[in-house]
C-alpha positions in Angstrom: -4.4 -17.1 12.6 -6.0 -20.2 12.2 -7.6 -19.3 8.4 -3.8 -18.8 7.6 -2.7 -22.0 8.9 -5.8 -23.8 6.7 -4.8 -21.9 3.5 -1.0 -23.1 4.1 -2.0 -26.8 5.1 -5.8 -27.6 3.9 -5.5 -31.4 5.0 -4.4 -30.9 8.2 -6.6 -31.3 11.4 -6.3 -29.0 14.2 -6.9 -30.0 18.2 -6.3 -26.8 19.7 -6.0 -26.2 23.7 -7.4 -22.9 25.0 -6.1 -21.7 28.4 -8.4 -18.9 30.0 -9.2 -17.8 33.4 -12.1 -15.6 32.9 -15.6 -17.6 31.7 -17.2 -13.9 30.0 -13.9 -14.6 27.4 -14.0 -18.0 27.2 -18.0 -17.9 26.6 -17.2 -14.9 23.7 -14.9 -17.7 22.4 -17.0 -20.3 22.0 -19.8 -17.7 20.7 -17.0 -16.5 18.1 -16.6 -20.8 16.7 -19.9 -21.0 17.0 -20.5 -18.9 14.3 -17.3 -19.5 11.8 -18.5 -22.5 10.0 -14.8 -22.7 8.2 -13.3 -24.0 12.1 -15.4 -27.1 12.1 -11.7 -28.6 11.1 -10.5 -27.6 14.8 -11.2 -29.9 17.8 -11.2 -27.6 20.8 -10.7 -28.4 24.8 -11.5 -25.6 27.0 -9.8 -25.3 30.3 -11.2 -22.4 32.1 -8.0 -21.9 34.5 -4.9 -19.5 34.5 -1.6 -20.4 32.7 -0.4 -21.6 36.0 -3.1 -23.7 36.8 -2.9 -25.3 33.7 0.7 -26.0 34.4 0.0 -27.4 37.7 -3.0 -29.6 36.2 -0.4 -31.2 33.6 2.6 -31.8 36.0 -0.1 -33.6 38.3 -1.8 -35.9 35.6 2.1 -36.4 34.2 0.2 -35.8 30.7 3.1 -36.0 27.7 1.4 -34.5 24.9 3.3 -32.4 22.7 2.2 -29.3 21.0 3.1 -27.6 17.2 2.8 -24.2 18.1 2.0 -21.9 21.5 1.2 -18.4 21.7 1.0 -16.1 24.4 -0.2 -13.2 23.4 -0.1 -10.3 26.2 -0.7 -12.5 29.0 2.8 -13.3 30.8 2.1 -9.6 33.0 0.0 -11.9 35.2 2.2 -14.9 36.6 4.1 -15.0 39.0 7.2 -15.9 37.2 7.2 -15.3 33.8 10.1 -16.6 33.0 9.5 -20.2 35.0 5.9 -20.6 33.0 8.0 -19.4 29.5 10.8 -22.7 29.9 7.1 -24.8 31.2 5.3 -23.8 27.8 8.4 -23.7 25.9 9.1 -27.7 27.1 5.5 -28.5 25.9 6.2 -28.1 22.4 7.1 -30.6 20.0 10.7 -30.7 17.9 10.5 -28.2 15.0 7.7 -26.4 17.3 7.3 -22.7 18.0 6.6 -20.7 20.6 5.1 -16.7 19.8 4.9 -14.2 22.7 4.4 -10.6 22.3 4.7 -8.1 24.9 5.0 -4.6 25.2 8.5 -3.5 23.8 11.0 -2.6 26.5 11.5 0.6 24.2 7.6 1.3 24.5 6.2 3.8 26.0 5.1 1.2 28.1 8.3 0.1 28.5 9.4 3.4 30.3 7.0 4.3 32.1 7.0 0.6 34.3 10.9 0.6 34.2 11.0 4.4 35.6 7.8 4.0 38.4 7.9 0.1 38.8 8.2 0.1 42.2 5.2 2.7 42.8 3.2 1.3 39.7 4.0 -2.7 39.3 1.5 -4.7 41.7 3.1 -8.1 41.8 0.0 -9.5 42.9 -1.5 -8.1 39.6 1.4 -8.2 36.8 4.7 -8.2 36.5 5.0 -5.8 34.4 7.4 -7.9 32.1 8.5 -6.6 28.8 10.2 -8.1 25.4 13.6 -7.1 27.5 12.8 -9.2 30.2 12.1 -11.7 28.4 14.8 -11.8 25.6 17.2 -11.0 28.9 16.0 -14.6 30.9 16.3 -16.2 27.0 19.3 -15.7 26.8 20.8 -16.2 30.1 18.8 -20.2 28.6 21.1 -19.7 25.6 17.4 -20.4 23.7 17.7 -19.3 20.7 14.4 -16.6 19.6 14.0 -14.4 16.8 12.5 -10.7 17.2 10.1 -8.7 15.4 8.3 -4.8 16.1 4.7 -4.3 15.4 3.2 -1.3 15.3 1.0 0.6 17.7 -0.7 3.8 19.5 -2.8 5.1 21.7 -4.3 8.1 21.8 -3.7 9.9 25.7 -4.5 13.3 24.8 -7.2 13.3 27.4 -5.0 12.0 30.4 -4.0 16.0 30.8 -6.5 17.3 31.0 -8.3 17.5 34.3 -11.6 15.9 35.4 -11.8 14.1 31.7 -13.5 10.8 32.8 -11.8 9.1 29.7 -8.4 10.5 30.8 -8.7 9.0 34.1 -9.9 5.5 33.2 -7.3 5.5 31.0 -4.3 6.8 33.8 -5.9 3.9 35.6 -5.1 1.0 33.0 -2.0 3.0 32.0 -0.7 2.9 35.9 -2.5 -0.4 37.1 -3.8 2.3 40.0 -7.5 2.1 41.3 -8.3 6.1 40.8 -4.7 7.5 39.9 -5.6 11.0 39.6 -7.3 10.9 43.6 -5.4 8.4 45.2 -1.8 8.2 43.9 0.5 11.2 45.8 1.0 14.5 44.0 4.7 14.2 43.1 4.0 10.4 41.9 1.4 11.6 39.5 3.2 14.4 38.4 6.1 12.6 37.5 4.0 10.0 35.9 2.1 12.6 33.5 5.6 14.5 32.7 7.1 11.3 31.8 3.8 10.5 29.3 4.5 14.2 27.8 8.0 13.6 27.3 8.8 12.0 23.7 10.6 8.9 24.9 6.5 8.3 25.6 4.6 10.3 23.2 4.8 12.1 20.3 3.4 15.3 20.4 2.1 14.4 23.7 -1.1 12.6 22.3 -0.3 9.1 21.3 1.6 6.6 23.3 4.2 4.3 21.4 3.5 1.0 22.6 6.3 0.2 19.9 8.3 1.2 17.6 7.4 0.9 13.9 9.0 -1.2 11.8 7.4 -0.4 8.5 4.3 -1.0 6.7 1.6 -3.6 7.9 -1.9 -4.8 7.7 -4.5 -2.7 5.3 -1.7 -1.2 4.1 -0.2 -4.1 2.8 -3.4 -5.6 1.4 -3.5 -2.4 -0.9 0.0 -2.3 -2.0 -0.6 -6.3 -2.6 -3.6 -5.7 -4.8 -2.0 -2.3 -6.9 0.5 -4.8 -7.2 -1.3 -7.7 -8.7 -3.7 -5.4 -10.7 -1.1 -2.5 -12.2 1.8 -5.2 -12.8 4.0 -3.1 -12.0 6.1 -5.7 -11.5 5.6 -6.9 -15.1 6.5 -4.1 -16.2 10.0 -3.5 -14.3 10.6 -6.6 -15.3 10.5 -5.9 -19.2 13.2 -3.1 -18.2 15.0 -5.6 -16.1 15.5 -8.4 -18.7 16.1 -6.0 -21.3 18.7 -4.1 -19.5 20.5 -6.1 -16.3 22.0 -8.9 -18.2 24.6 -6.9 -19.8 24.9 -4.6 -16.8 25.5 -7.4 -14.6 28.2 -9.5 -17.1 30.2 -6.1 -17.1 29.1 -5.5 -13.6 30.8 -9.4 -12.8 34.1 -9.2 -15.0 36.8 -10.5 -12.9 35.2 -11.2 -9.8 34.8 -14.0 -8.0 32.0 -13.3 -5.4 29.2 -10.2 -6.2 27.2 -9.1 -3.0 24.0 -7.4 -3.9 21.9 -5.7 -1.2 17.6 -5.0 -2.0 16.6 -2.0 0.0 12.7 -2.0 0.6 12.5 -5.1 -1.0 8.6 -5.8 -0.2 7.6 -9.9 -1.1 10.7 -9.9 -2.9 9.8 -11.1 -5.9 11.7 -8.2 -8.0 14.7 -9.7 -5.9 14.5 -12.9 -7.0 13.8 -12.3 -10.4 16.9 -10.0 -10.5 19.3 -12.8 -8.8 17.8 -15.5 -11.0 19.8 -13.2 -13.7 23.2 -13.4 -12.1 22.9 -16.5 -11.7 22.1 -17.1 -15.3 25.1 -14.5 -16.8 27.5 -15.2 -14.0 26.6 -19.3 -12.6 30.5 -19.6 -11.7 30.3 -16.3 -9.2 29.6 -16.6 -5.3 26.6 -15.0 -4.6 25.6 -13.0 -1.4 22.5 -10.5 -0.6 21.1 -8.6 2.2 18.0 -7.6 2.1 16.7 -4.6 4.0 12.5 -4.4 4.5 10.7 -2.8 7.4 7.4 -4.6 7.0 7.7 -8.2 9.1 5.0 -9.9 6.7 6.7 -8.9 3.3 9.7 -10.1 5.2 8.2 -13.5 5.7 6.8 -13.8 2.4 10.3 -13.2 1.0 11.3 -15.7 3.4 8.9 -18.3 2.1 9.4 -17.7 -1.3 13.4 -18.5 -1.0 12.1 -21.4 1.0 10.3 -23.1 -2.4 12.9 -22.1 -4.8 15.8 -23.9 -4.9 17.9 -21.4 -6.8 17.7 -19.1 -4.3 18.6 -21.9 -1.4 22.4 -21.6 -2.4 22.4 -18.0 -1.6 23.2 -17.3 1.6 20.8 -14.2 3.0 21.0 -11.2 5.4 17.8 -9.9 6.3 17.5 -6.5 8.4 13.9 -5.9 9.3 14.5 -1.9 9.9 13.7 0.6 7.5 16.7 2.3 5.3 17.4 5.0 7.8 17.6 2.0 10.7 20.1 0.0 8.7 21.7 3.1 7.5 22.3 4.0 11.8 23.5 0.0 11.7 26.3 0.6 9.1 28.0 3.8 10.4 27.9 2.2 13.9 29.6 -0.8 12.8 33.9 -0.3 12.4 33.5 -2.9 9.4 31.3 -1.6 6.7 30.1 -4.1 3.6 30.3 -3.2 0.1 28.2 -4.1 -3.2 28.4 -5.0 -6.6 24.8 -3.9 -7.6 22.2 -2.2 -5.0 18.8 -1.7 -5.7 15.8 1.1 -4.1 12.3 0.0 -6.0 10.0 2.4 -5.7 10.7 2.9 -1.7 12.3 6.5 -1.4 8.6 8.2 -0.9 9.4 6.9 2.8 12.6 8.8 3.8 12.8 12.4 5.0 16.4 12.7 3.4 16.5 12.0 -0.1 20.0 13.2 -1.4 21.8 11.5 2.3 19.8 8.9 1.8 20.8 8.6 -2.1 24.7 9.5 -1.2 25.1 6.9 1.5 23.6 4.3 -0.6 25.5 5.1 -3.5 28.7 5.3 -1.1 27.9 1.6 -0.7 29.1 0.8 -3.7 32.2 -1.3 -5.0 34.3 0.1 -7.9 32.2 -0.3 -11.4 29.2 -1.5 -9.6 25.7 0.2 -10.4 22.9 1.5 -8.3 19.3 1.1 -9.8 16.5 3.4 -8.6 13.0 2.8 -10.1 10.4 5.4 -9.0 7.5 7.3 -10.1 7.3 9.3 -13.3 7.9 13.1 -13.6 4.4 14.2 -15.0 2.8 10.6 -13.7 -0.9 9.9 -12.5 1.2 9.7 -8.9 3.1 12.8 -9.7 0.2 15.1 -10.5 -2.4 13.3 -7.2 0.4 13.9 -4.6 1.7 17.1 -5.6 -1.8 18.5 -6.3 -2.7 17.2 -2.7 0.6 17.5 -1.0 -0.6 19.2 2.0 -3.3 16.8 2.7 -1.8 13.5 1.2 1.5 13.9 3.1 1.1 13.6 6.9 1.8 9.7 7.6 5.0 7.9 6.3 5.3 10.2 3.2 6.2 13.3 4.4 6.5 14.7 0.9 6.5 13.8 -2.4 8.7 13.3 -4.9 9.3 11.6 -8.4 11.9 11.3 -10.2 12.2 14.1 -11.9 13.2 15.5 -8.4 15.5 12.2 -8.0 17.5 13.1 -11.5 17.7 16.9 -9.7 19.2 15.5 -6.6 21.3 13.0 -8.7 22.7 15.7 -10.5 23.7 18.1 -7.6 25.6 14.9 -6.3 27.2 14.5 -9.5 26.3 11.1 -10.0 26.3 9.5 -13.3 23.0 7.7 -14.3 21.4 6.7 -17.4 17.5 6.8 -17.5 14.6 4.4 -18.9 10.8 5.3 -19.2 8.7 2.1 -17.9 5.1 2.6 -19.2 2.5 1.4 -16.9 -1.0 2.2 -16.2 -3.7 0.6 -13.1 -7.6 0.4 -13.9 -9.2 2.5 -11.4 -12.6 2.2 -12.4 -13.7 0.5 -9.8 -12.5 3.6 -7.6 -16.1 5.7 -8.9 -18.3 3.1 -7.8 -19.7 4.0 -4.1 -19.6 0.9 -1.6 -17.2 -1.3 -4.0 -14.7 -3.0 -1.5 -12.0 -3.5 -3.9 -12.2 0.5 -5.5 -12.1 1.8 -1.4 -8.8 -0.1 -0.8 -7.4 0.8 -3.8 -8.0 4.6 -2.5 -6.8 3.8 0.9 -3.7 2.5 -0.6 -3.0 5.6 -3.2 -3.9 8.0 -0.6 -2.5 7.0 2.4 -5.6 7.0 4.4 -7.0 4.3 6.8 -10.2 4.9 5.0 -10.6 6.9 2.7 -14.0 8.2 2.9 -14.4 8.0 6.4 -10.9 10.1 6.9 -11.2 12.9 4.6 -13.5 15.8 3.7 -16.8 15.6 1.6 -15.4 18.1 -0.9 -11.5 16.9 -0.7 -13.1 13.5 -1.4 -14.7 15.1 -4.4 -11.8 16.7 -5.3 -9.1 14.1 -5.5 -11.7 11.8 -7.2 -12.2 14.4 -10.0 -8.3 14.7 -10.2 -7.5 10.7 -10.8 -10.3 10.7 -13.4 -9.7 13.6 -15.4 -6.1 14.9 -15.1 -4.2 11.9 -13.8 -6.1 9.3 -16.5 -7.2 8.3 -19.5 -10.3 6.5 -20.8 -10.9 3.4 -22.7 -13.7 1.0 -23.9 -15.8 2.8 -20.7 -12.2 1.7 -18.3 -10.4 4.7 -16.6 -6.8 3.9 -16.5 -4.4 5.7 -14.0 -1.2 6.9 -15.6 1.4 5.2 -13.2 4.5 5.0 -15.2 7.8 4.7 -13.7 11.7 5.6 -14.5 14.2 3.6 -14.0 17.8 5.0 -12.7 21.3 3.7 -13.4 23.5 5.1 -10.9 27.1 4.7 -12.0 29.4 3.9 -8.8 
C-alpha cells in the first residue's frame, strides 16, 4: 500500500497512525519497518489499543486532526457496534478522504455459515460475525455513498471432514469461533455446521470454502499478463489492424447517427478501448459517444479509470463500469426489462474464459443495433498458443480456462450460427528465451502466465515441465539470432450484425 502511494506521490511525506491492540503484532510491524529503508519518508505513531480505546482517547483529548486515508481490514468483527465504529472513523476523514473496509462477503461461505448459525456461533463478546452485507445496509441507511468490490479467495477445509484430524479440528475451531468445537458442540450443531460446509453454497467439491465470489484475475496473473502485453507488443500489433480497418468501418456504422454506443468486453486496463474511442472521436467528431466496460478484474478496472482521469478526450465520454464477468453481465442484462444495444462491441482476447462459446457469442451479437459490428480478437489457429494448449489440454485446462479454442474454432461457431464475418490475420511473436533459464524471475513469471499455473516449476511434475518446455522451443517457436520467438499470432474476426 505504501509502495503504491509513494509511486503515485513520490514527493509527499506520510504521517501514519497505527492502531493495534496486540503487543506482539506491533512488535512484528516495527521490525518490518526497520527492515524497509524505503519507508523512511513515513512518520509512524504507534497506538497499542483497540479501535474503541482509540476512539475514546481521541474524544477525551479533543483531537481534531483529519486523515486522507483510513483502512479497516478484517477488524470490524471485534468491536461492539460496527456501525458506530464506521461512523466515528469516517468522521476523521479530510475532504476527499477515503475509508477502506475489508470484510468477508455476505455471499461467501463465512457469510452463509454465520447467517445460519449466528446465535450458536457468534459470541458477541468476541465477534459480531459482521459481513459486507451488514455494513452496506448500515451505509445505505445513512445514505452514505460507497463503492463495493469483490476479492477472490478460497480456503482448503478438506481435513475438517476427517474425524480426529488435528489440522481439521483447529480449522473448525477457527471457522466457528468455538474452542474445541468437535468435542464441545452439541451433536446437532456439529452435524448442521459440517453439512452446511459441505454444500455448494459454501464450498466447491466440499474442499475449498469460498470467502468471496471470484470477480476476475488479480495478483500474480495480472503481473504476468501485463509483462506479456509489454514484451509481446500485442497491443501494438492489434493497433496496426485497428488503425487500418476500423476508421472506414466506423464511418459506415456511424452514418446518419447522432449517438453511438460502444461496449468493451474484457477491456483490461483500457489501452485498446482508449485507442478505439479516439478513432471514433476523430472520424465522427459531431457524434455523441457512450462506453460500457465489462471487466472482472478490480485492479485492471482501476487502471482503466486512472487512464480516463488523465486523458481529457476520454473524460468527454460517459462510462458505465461493470466489474463482473461476461457471464454475470449477461445475467444482469437478461434480468432487466430494457436492454441497451450497441453500435460497436469488441471482445479482445477474452473468449478463453467463458464456458459456452456459441452462447456467449450469440448473446453479445444480439446486443448489436442494425448496421453494427462485433469485433473478436483471438489467438490464431496453428499459433504457438493453439499448439501448447491443445497438446496439453487435459493438464492445463483446470482453472479459469476449462477448455481451449483457437480462432479457427470460433469461426466454426460463427458459421454454425450463420453469422457473416471478415477475418484478418495479425502475425506476432514473443521472445521467450528467458523461460529456458532456470531461476530467471521474468522467465518463470512468463511460464506461469502462459500455462496458467501459480508456479510452473513447483506445480507441475518434472516430466510434464520438460515436455512443455520442449514443445515451446521446438513446435511453438522459431529461433532467430539465438533468441527463441514464440508464435503468438492472432486473428481478428469482424462480425456483421
